C-alpha positions as CSV (number, residue, x, y, z in Angstrom):
1,X,-10.9,59.7,-29.1
2,X,-10.0,59.3,-25.4
3,X,-13.2,57.3,-24.9
4,X,-12.0,54.8,-27.6
5,X,-8.6,54.4,-25.8
6,X,-10.4,53.8,-22.5
7,X,-12.7,51.2,-24.2
8,X,-9.7,49.5,-25.7
9,X,-7.9,49.4,-22.4
10,X,-11.0,48.1,-20.6
11,X,-11.5,45.5,-23.3
12,X,-7.9,44.4,-23.0
13,X,-8.1,44.2,-19.2
14,X,-11.3,42.2,-19.4
15,X,-9.6,39.8,-21.9
16,X,-6.7,39.4,-19.5
17,X,-9.0,38.8,-16.5
18,X,-10.9,36.2,-18.5
19,X,-7.7,34.5,-19.6
20,X,-6.4,34.3,-16.0
21,X,-9.8,33.1,-14.8
22,X,-9.8,30.2,-17.2
23,X,-6.1,29.4,-16.4
24,X,-6.8,29.5,-12.7
25,X,-9.8,27.2,-13.1
26,X,-7.7,24.8,-15.2
27,X,-5.0,24.8,-12.5
28,X,-7.5,24.3,-9.7
29,X,-9.0,21.2,-11.5
30,X,-5.5,19.9,-12.1
31,X,-4.6,20.3,-8.4
32,X,-7.8,18.5,-7.4
33,X,-7.0,15.6,-9.8
34,X,-3.5,15.4,-8.4
35,X,-4.7,15.5,-4.8
36,X,-7.2,12.6,-5.6
37,X,-4.3,10.6,-7.2
38,X,-2.1,11.3,-4.2
39,X,-4.8,10.1,-1.8
40,X,-5.3,6.9,-3.8
41,X,-1.5,6.3,-3.9
42,X,-1.3,6.8,-0.1
43,X,-4.1,4.3,0.4
44,X,-2.3,1.8,-1.8
45,X,1.0,2.4,0.1
46,X,-0.7,1.8,3.4
47,X,-2.3,-1.4,2.1
48,X,1.0,-2.6,0.8
49,X,2.7,-1.8,4.2
50,X,0.0,-3.8,6.0
51,X,0.4,-6.7,3.6
52,X,4.2,-6.7,4.2
53,X,3.7,-6.6,8.0
54,X,1.2,-9.5,7.8
55,X,3.5,-11.5,5.6
56,X,6.4,-10.9,8.0
57,X,4.3,-12.0,10.9
58,X,3.3,-15.1,9.0
59,X,6.9,-15.9,8.2
60,X,7.9,-15.5,11.8
61,X,5.1,-17.9,12.9
62,X,6.1,-20.4,10.2
63,X,9.7,-20.2,11.4
64,X,8.6,-20.8,15.0
65,X,6.5,-23.8,13.9
66,X,9.3,-25.3,11.9
67,X,11.6,-24.8,14.9
68,X,9.1,-26.6,17.2
69,X,8.9,-29.5,14.7
70,X,12.7,-29.7,14.5
71,X,12.9,-29.7,18.3
72,X,10.3,-32.4,18.6
73,X,11.8,-34.5,15.9
74,X,15.2,-34.3,17.6
75,X,13.7,-35.7,20.8
76,X,12.0,-38.7,19.1
77,X,13.9,-41.9,20.1
78,X,12.9,-44.0,17.2
79,X,14.7,-43.6,13.8
80,X,12.8,-40.9,11.8
81,X,12.8,-40.6,8.1
82,X,10.9,-37.4,8.1
83,X,11.0,-36.8,4.4
84,X,9.5,-40.1,3.4
85,X,7.2,-41.0,6.3
86,X,4.0,-39.8,7.7
87,X,4.3,-37.2,10.5
88,X,3.6,-38.7,13.9
89,X,0.4,-37.5,15.5
90,X,2.2,-36.4,18.7
91,X,4.3,-34.0,16.6
92,X,1.2,-32.6,14.9
93,X,-0.5,-32.2,18.3
94,X,2.5,-30.5,19.7
95,X,2.6,-28.0,16.9
96,X,-1.1,-27.3,17.2
97,X,-0.6,-26.7,21.0
98,X,-2.6,-29.7,22.1
């Protein structure tokens, strides 16, 4: 009789150990999946930050170029209809640094 009780207790403990083994294995796989997803999201965030920085630098360069053009146009002695005429080669050369 006592042997049957021990066998039942052992079987119950084995069942509990098996249950916790499968639960821990499931949790470990879930953690690995979430870590992979986190890594991917961090890479995407870094890429987006780099794109924002590049766009900001490009906007700054464009503003500088527009400022140079405005300065050059202000110094032109002849009347300038900048919206409807071809841009003078000297202005283009000045913007290009030549």
